[in-house]
C-alpha positions in Angstrom: 43.6 111.8 71.4 41.0 111.1 74.1 42.5 107.7 74.8 46.0 109.3 75.2 44.7 112.0 77.5 42.7 109.5 79.6 45.7 107.1 79.9 48.1 110.0 80.7 45.7 111.1 83.5 45.5 107.6 84.9 49.3 107.0 84.7 50.1 110.2 86.5 47.4 110.0 89.2 46.5 106.5 89.9 48.2 103.8 92.0 47.8 100.4 90.4 45.7 97.9 92.3 47.3 94.4 92.2 43.9 92.9 91.2 44.0 95.0 87.9 45.7 92.3 85.9 44.8 93.9 82.5 45.5 97.5 83.4 49.2 97.7 82.2 48.2 96.2 78.8 45.3 98.6 78.6 47.6 101.5 79.2 49.9 100.3 76.5 47.0 100.0 74.1 45.6 103.4 74.9 48.9 105.3 74.7 50.3 103.3 71.9 51.2 104.0 68.3 52.7 100.6 67.7 50.8 100.0 64.4 52.2 103.2 62.9 55.7 102.1 63.7 55.0 98.6 62.3 53.7 99.9 59.0 56.6 102.4 58.8 59.1 99.6 58.5 58.1 99.0 54.9 58.1 102.1 52.7 55.0 102.1 50.5 57.1 102.9 47.4 59.1 99.7 47.9 56.4 97.5 49.4 53.0 98.7 48.0 51.3 95.3 48.7 50.8 95.0 52.4 49.7 91.4 52.2 53.3 90.3 52.7 53.5 91.8 56.2 50.0 92.9 57.5 49.5 89.7 59.5 52.7 90.4 61.4 51.6 93.9 62.4 49.9 92.9 65.7 53.1 91.2 66.9 55.3 94.0 65.7 52.9 96.5 67.4 53.4 94.7 70.7 57.2 94.4 70.1 57.1 98.2 69.4 54.2 99.6 71.4 54.2 102.7 73.6 53.5 103.3 77.3 53.7 106.8 78.5 54.8 107.7 82.0 55.3 111.0 83.8 58.8 112.4 84.4 60.3 114.5 81.6 60.3 118.3 81.4 57.1 118.0 79.4 55.6 115.7 82.0 56.0 112.6 79.8 58.6 110.0 79.1 58.0 107.6 76.3 58.8 103.9 77.0 58.5 102.9 73.4 58.3 99.1 73.4 58.9 95.8 75.0 62.5 95.9 73.8 62.8 99.3 75.3 61.3 98.1 78.5 64.0 95.5 78.7 66.9 97.9 77.7 65.5 100.8 79.8 65.2 98.9 83.0 68.8 99.6 84.1 68.6 103.4 83.6 65.1 103.5 85.2 66.3 101.6 88.3 69.3 104.0 88.6 66.9 107.0 88.4 64.5 105.5 90.9 61.6 105.6 88.5 58.5 103.7 89.7 55.9 104.5 87.0 57.3 102.1 84.4 55.7 99.1 82.7 58.0 96.8 84.7 56.7 98.3 88.0 53.1 98.4 86.9 53.2 94.7 85.9 55.2 93.7 89.0 52.3 94.8 91.1 49.6 92.9 89.1 51.7 89.8 88.5 52.8 89.6 92.2 56.5 89.5 91.3 59.2 90.3 93.9 60.8 93.0 91.8 60.9 94.6 88.4 63.7 92.4 87.2 61.4 89.3 87.3 59.0 91.2 85.0 62.0 92.0 82.7 62.7 88.3 82.4 59.0 87.9 81.3 59.5 90.7 78.8 62.6 88.9 77.4 60.6 85.7 76.9 57.8 87.6 75.3 60.1 89.6 72.9 61.8 86.3 71.8 58.4 84.8 71.2 57.2 87.8 69.3 60.3 87.9 67.1 59.9 84.2 66.3 56.3 84.7 65.4 57.1 87.7 63.2 60.0 85.7 61.5 57.6 82.9 60.7 55.1 85.2 59.1 57.5 87.1 56.9 59.6 86.0 53.9 61.9 87.4 51.2 62.6 91.1 51.0 59.8 91.8 53.5 61.5 89.6 56.1 64.9 91.2 55.2 63.5 94.7 55.9 62.1 93.5 59.3 65.5 92.0 60.2 67.3 95.1 59.2 64.9 97.3 61.2 65.0 95.0 64.3 68.9 94.9 64.3 69.1 98.7 63.9 66.5 99.3 66.5 68.2 97.1 69.1 71.7 98.3 68.3 70.5 101.9 68.7 69.3 101.2 72.2 72.5 99.4 73.1 74.7 102.2 71.9 72.8 105.2 73.0 74.3 106.7 76.2 70.9 107.5 77.5 70.4 103.9 78.4 73.7 103.7 80.3 74.2 100.1 79.2 77.9 100.8 78.6 78.2 101.0 82.4 77.4 97.3 82.5 80.5 96.3 80.3 78.3 94.2 78.1 80.8 94.5 75.2 84.3 94.4 76.7 87.0 94.4 74.1 84.8 95.4 71.1 83.2 98.5 69.9 79.5 98.5 71.0 78.0 98.7 67.5 79.8 95.7 66.0 79.2 93.5 69.1 75.5 94.4 69.3 74.9 93.3 65.7 76.7 89.9 66.2 
């Protein structure tokens, strides 16, 4: 709880120094609950032996970590993960949000704009997914693939992300195209 409170204070009140190369990852770690989400993919009743997936948990935690930024009515908006960072970028840019992971990393990575950071996120997400796929097998891997597909599809179809405005799926319903 202290980590969360400290990170929230820093996120809300501090301007990132471009020399603080590790600060965005630190913020993710301190405000994150990625491990909880990773373990929650496999219900204990179905998967009592964690040895089939425990080595994938660090990569899944990164794929599904949290960074908290100010802006909602409660003072916080959750940016849940690297995939969400990719799929939230459009709506955040429309809203003029500047305290996002893409903007924090833009400053320390000396990028021209947040979109360049999103390209880095895409490369990282693909690499993480490949690492996770290589670590898992059988029903454990099937559960991961089901979760990953549902997680991404939810983001693509939820109106909050405004991705339908981009006409990504012309001529098909969004859910069927997202799963293809």
